[in-house]
C-alpha positions as CSV (number, residue, x, y, z in Angstrom):
1,X,13.6,-14.7,17.8
2,X,13.1,-12.2,15.2
3,X,12.6,-13.6,11.4
4,X,13.6,-11.6,9.1
5,X,10.9,-10.2,6.5
6,X,11.1,-11.8,3.1
7,X,12.4,-10.0,0.3
8,X,9.2,-9.3,-1.8
9,X,11.1,-8.9,-5.1
10,X,12.9,-12.5,-5.0
11,X,12.0,-14.7,-7.5
12,X,10.3,-17.8,-5.8
13,X,7.3,-19.1,-7.5
14,X,7.0,-21.2,-10.5
15,X,4.3,-20.4,-13.0
16,X,2.0,-23.2,-11.6
17,X,2.4,-22.2,-8.0
18,X,2.0,-18.3,-9.0
19,X,-1.0,-19.1,-10.7
20,X,-2.6,-21.0,-7.8
21,X,-1.8,-17.9,-5.5
22,X,-3.4,-15.5,-7.7
23,X,-6.5,-17.6,-9.0
24,X,-5.6,-17.4,-12.5
25,X,-4.7,-20.0,-15.1
26,X,-1.0,-20.3,-15.9
27,X,-1.7,-18.9,-19.6
28,X,-3.2,-15.9,-18.2
29,X,0.0,-15.3,-16.3
30,X,1.8,-15.5,-19.6
31,X,-0.5,-13.0,-21.4
32,X,0.0,-10.3,-18.3
33,X,3.7,-11.0,-18.9
34,X,3.2,-10.0,-22.6
35,X,1.2,-6.7,-21.4
36,X,3.9,-6.0,-19.0
37,X,1.1,-6.3,-16.1
38,X,3.8,-8.1,-14.2
39,X,7.5,-8.6,-15.0
40,X,8.5,-12.3,-13.6
41,X,12.5,-13.2,-13.4
42,X,13.6,-15.5,-16.3
43,X,15.5,-18.5,-15.4
44,X,18.4,-19.7,-17.7
45,X,16.1,-21.9,-19.1
46,X,13.6,-19.1,-19.8
47,X,11.1,-20.3,-17.3
48,X,9.3,-17.4,-15.4
49,X,9.7,-17.1,-11.4
50,X,7.1,-14.9,-9.8
51,X,8.2,-12.9,-6.6
52,X,5.6,-12.0,-3.8
53,X,5.4,-8.6,-5.4
54,X,4.1,-10.3,-8.8
55,X,1.7,-12.3,-7.0
56,X,0.3,-9.3,-4.9
57,X,0.0,-7.4,-8.6
58,X,-1.8,-10.4,-9.8
59,X,-4.5,-10.1,-6.9
60,X,-4.8,-6.7,-7.5
61,X,-5.0,-7.3,-11.6
62,X,-8.1,-10.0,-10.5
63,X,-9.5,-7.4,-7.8
64,X,-9.6,-4.8,-10.7
65,X,-11.2,-7.1,-13.1
66,X,-13.7,-8.5,-11.0
67,X,-14.8,-4.9,-10.4
68,X,-15.4,-4.5,-14.1
69,X,-12.5,-2.7,-15.4
70,X,-11.2,-4.0,-18.8
71,X,-7.5,-4.8,-19.5
72,X,-6.6,-1.5,-21.0
73,X,-8.3,0.4,-17.7
74,X,-6.2,-2.1,-15.8
75,X,-3.1,-1.5,-17.5
76,X,-3.5,2.4,-17.0
77,X,-4.2,2.1,-13.3
78,X,-1.4,0.3,-12.4
79,X,1.0,2.6,-14.5
80,X,-0.8,5.5,-12.6
81,X,-0.1,3.6,-9.4
82,X,3.7,3.3,-10.1
83,X,3.9,7.0,-11.1
84,X,1.9,8.1,-7.9
85,X,4.5,5.8,-5.9
86,X,7.4,7.5,-7.6
87,X,6.2,10.9,-7.1
88,X,5.3,10.2,-3.5
89,X,9.2,8.9,-3.1
90,X,10.4,12.0,-4.9
91,X,8.2,14.2,-2.3
92,X,9.5,12.8,0.9
93,X,13.4,13.2,-0.6
94,X,12.8,16.8,-1.1
95,X,10.9,17.2,2.2
96,X,13.9,15.6,3.9
97,X,16.6,17.5,2.0
98,X,14.3,21.1,2.8
99,X,14.1,20.3,6.5
100,X,17.7,19.6,6.8
101,X,18.7,22.0,4.6
102,X,16.7,24.8,6.4
103,X,17.9,23.5,9.7
104,X,21.4,24.4,8.6
105,X,20.2,27.7,6.9
106,X,18.7,28.7,10.4
107,X,21.5,27.7,12.3
108,X,23.8,29.4,10.1
109,X,21.9,32.9,10.4
110,X,22.2,33.3,14.1
111,X,24.5,35.5,15.6
């Protein structure tokens, strides 16, 4: 039986669990939320719920910090990664459109 892949963006973990999974103190997670390094979902009571993607990002922050990158550098690296992902996604869209358009144009010119 094939199990469905978990939704990486689903809010699953309370701050205590996310902090354990990331190896960080809960107060550090709150600080990273304020800095915009992660954006956990807020419940009606304003509690933070972290997703699998949030925990992965926190682990990446830890790895960068352990490599000697300061917080400002980490923020910039993560921003650049997001921009890079968006550009790659757009490039793939353009490539798909170009391929499909080229095929239609080529067939349209055959006589």
